[in-house]
N, C-alpha and C positions, 0 to 999 in steps of 0.2 A: 544553442543547446540541442543535443540529439538524444533521443530515447529509443532503445531497441527492445522489443518484446521478446524475451527469452522463454518464458513460461506463461501460458494462458490456458483457459479451459477449452478454447477453440483452436484447432490447428490451421495454420496457414499452409500455402503450397510448399511441399517438400519438407515441412517441419512437423514435429510431433507435439502433442499436447497432454496435459494432465490437469486435474483439479488443483490449481495453485496459481501463483503469480511470481514473476521475477522479471525485473527490468534492468538493463544496463544503460546508465546515464553518463553522458559526456558533456561537461559544462565547466566553465571557469578553470580550464586546464586540470580538472579532476575527472577521474573515472570511478564511478560508484556503482556497485551492485546493490540494487534495492530489492530485498527479499530473494529467496532461493527456490521457491516451490517446495515439493516434498521429496523429490528424488534427484537424479542427475540429469533430468530432461533439460534443465537450463544449460548445462555444460554441452550436451549433445547439440542443441540448437545453436549455441554460441560458436561451436566448432564449424558448423555449416556456414555460419556468417563470417568466418574468419576472425573471430574474437577469441583471444587466448585469455580466459578469465583468470587463470592462475598467475599469469605474467602481468596482465594489464590492470587488474582490479587493485585500487589503492585502499578502498574502504567498503565495507559491507554495512548497509543500514537495514535493520530488521524492523518492519513496521509494527509488529506485535508478536506475541509468543504463541501462535497457533501452528500446528503441524504443517499445514499446506502453504505456509509462508517461510518456515524456518528449518524444516527437516533436511533440506538440501545442504545445510551447514555441515552435515556429516562428510561431505565430499571436498571440503575446503579446510585450510589451516594457514597459520602465519600471516593473518591479516588483522587489521583493526575492525572490530565489530561494535557498532553503535546501536543502542536500543534503550528502551525504557526499563527502569529497575524492576518493574512488576512483570516483565516478559517471561520470567522463569517459574511462575506459579504452576501448581498442579491444577488442572481444570478438566471438566467433563461436560458432555451433553446431559441435560436433565432427563431426557426421555429414555435413554438406554445406558447411561453412566459410562459410555465409551470415552476414552481419553482424547482430548483435542490439543493438549499442550505439546511442547517440544520433546523430541526423542532424547536429545542431549540435555543433561542437567547443567545448572550454572557452573558447578565445579569442573565439569568436563569441558565446557566452552572456554572457561578461563585458561585451561591447559592448551587449547588449540589456537586461541585468539588473544589479541590485546583487547580486553573488554572495556568499553566505555559506556556508562549508563547515565541517562539524564532524564528527569521528569520536567525539565524546563527547556526553553528553546536553546539549541546548541548550534553555533555557527560553524559549518564545515568550511566555508569560505565567505568572502564578503557578500556573495549573492546566493548562497545556498544555506538554508537553515533547516535543521531537524526540529520539529515543533515540540517534541516532548509530550507531556500530558495535554489533552484537549479539553478545555472547559465545556461543559454540557449546558448550553445556554438556551437553545431553542426548545419550545414546548411540544414539539412533534417528533423529536429524535431521541434515541437511546432511552426509551421509556420502559422497555421490557427486554428480557434476555433469555435465550434458550440454554444458557450455560450456567454452571455452578462451580465453585472452587472446592478444595479438598475438605472444607469445613461445612459444606452444604449450603453456603451462602450464594446468592445470585452473583454471577460474574459478569459485570458490565464491561469487561475488557478495558480496565483503566490504562493499560499500556498502549492502546491503539493510538497510532501517530501517523505522520505524513511528512513529506518534504515540501518546502516552499522555496521556489527558485525564481529569482528576479532576472529576467532576460529582456534587454532593450526597454527598460522601464515598464515592463508588464510582468504580471505574476503567473507562473505555471505551478500548479499544485499536483503532486504525485502522491497517491494514497494506496494503501494495501487493501483494506477491507472496509474502512469507514464505520467500524462499530460505534464510534463516538458520534456519528452523524456527519454526512458530507457537507451539510450547511454549517454545522459547528466548526468543522475543519476549515472551510473556506473563510468564514468570518474571522477565525483566529489567525489564519495565515495573513490575511489583509491587515489585521491589527499589529501583528509582530513585525511585518516588513514595512508597514506604512504605505503599501501600494493600494491605489484606488481602482486600478484596472486589472482584471483577471483575464489573461489571454486564454488559458486552457486549464481544465481539470481532467486528470486521467487516472484510472484505477478502479478498484472494487468499490461500489457504493452501498453494498449490503441492503439493497431494496428487493423485495420479493414479489410484490403484487401491484395490481392496478387499484391502489388503495389511497387512503387519505394521506399517509406519510409520503408516498411517491408524488402525489399531486402537490402537496405543500412544498416538497423539495424542489420540484420543477418550477413552481411559482417563485420561490426564493431565489433560485439561480437565474431565472429570467430577469428578475428585478435588478440583478447585478450586471446585466448585459455581457455575460461571458461569451467570448467568441467561439470557443471549441469545447465540447463536452464529450468525453469518451468513457462512459460507464462500462465496466467489464467484470470478469471473474465472478464475483458473488452477486452480481445484479441479474436477477432472473427474467425470463422472457416477458411476462406481463409488464414489468417495469421498463424493460428495454424498449418495448413497443411504445409505451408512453413517451419515452425520451426520443424515440425516432420521430414520432408525430410532432413533437414540439421543437426539436433541435436538428432533425435530419442526421442523426448520428451514423457513424460507420461502426461496424462490428470489429472489435479488436481481436486480432489473431496472432499466433506465434509467428515470429519472423518479420513482423511489421516494424517499420521505423517511423518516428515522428520527429520533425525538425521544427523548432520554435525560435 
């Protein structure tokens, strides 16, 4: 399995960055674009890496319906798009009512893509599964939300999902933002795949501070003896510092590649 970072908050050498996330995943003879960021940055970085997204991408997986993960869809068409059915809701920040949903509505996406939605695990191949809706089981994750839906109800991002990839009898988990909780995602990925050993977790963890949730998350992941942990994107500096102290993490930057 090979994962290439096309969009990240932090720029790597000779690459550009934006607030967003996009990965190009090659595994099981599949080439998958996981999220698109919010502009054409993913395409610009892919071109520098010699990756022709338009020609090579077989499937786009959208981790959830937030602008910084899906507005780059405006630059693509004629692909299969896989996501959760709730990804298309209208949603806002509570503090300033600014929109955080997708620029393209569901009917517009249906015209551009072959749209596949699933709130249950969806097998892309024998070894790659889109997890669908993530059960919220841990008592320290997904307890509050800064978002609300068009009816003024709290939006806990029910569409938040991830990929679980089995490589050499070990599990690699790729997440977009982990609004459902990175530990909930990890536990569910292990349950769905039946894997007992997690090789790596990579993506946004949505942890903001040196606080109880971050500490409990680290404790939970350490108990699973995970080999490689790569928090990025929406994981802010105080939490990243805690992960560095516990796991010796590398900072994820645009243009980086990971081989598992």
